[in-house]
N, C-alpha and C positions, 0 to 999 in steps of 0.2 A: 904460778907453776901449773895450775889446772889448765889454763888456756894454752900454755906452751905444750904440755903433754898431749892434749886433745888434738891440737893442730899438727903436731909431729906424727901422731899415730895415723891421722887421716892422710898425711903426706907419704908416710912409709908403706901404708897398706891401702892403696886406692881401690882395691877390688874386694872390700869387705862385703859380705853378704848383707841383704837387707836386715836380717835378724841381728847380725853382729853390729851393724851400724845403729840399729834401734837400741841395743843394749849399751853401746858406747855413748850415744846421745843422752840416754836416760841417766847414766852415771855422771856425765858432764853436767847435766841440768841439776842433778841432786847435789853435786859438789859446789856448784855456783850458788845454789839456794842456801847451802850451809854457811856460806861466807857472811860474816856479820858486817854491818856498816857502822862500825864504832868510831869512825872519823867524824861523824856529824856533818858530812858534806853532801848528803843526799845521794850517796853512792858513786860520786865522781872518782874517788880513789880506787874503788873496786873496778869501775869501768876502765880507768887508765891502766890498771894492772892487767886486765884482760887484754886490752889492746896491745900493751907492751909484750905480753906473753905470746900472743899471736905473731907479732912482728919478729920477735927473737926466733921462734920456731921456724918461721918462713925463711929467715936469713940463714939459719943453720942448715935447713934442707937444701937451699940453693947452693950453699958452699959445698955440702957433701955431694951434690949432684956432679960437681966438677973436680972432685979430689982424686979421681982415678981408682977408687975402690969399687969393686963389683961384687955383688952378693954371690953370683954364680959364676965362678971363674970359667973361662973357656976350656 
């Protein structure tokens, strides 16, 4: 969920200021660092989860881009 949320935020708010982006990046890094590798697989489960989260967020953003919803109606 961490990677999905991070990817979605970047997709929804592409014009973050450098300080906002730095804060977001720091929070993301801290969240990832807090994940334990209790699977004993050298972090592969965590890495697969990150990849999956990124892919899901990217697919949802792509779907939402074509669903007809506009943030600022005409």
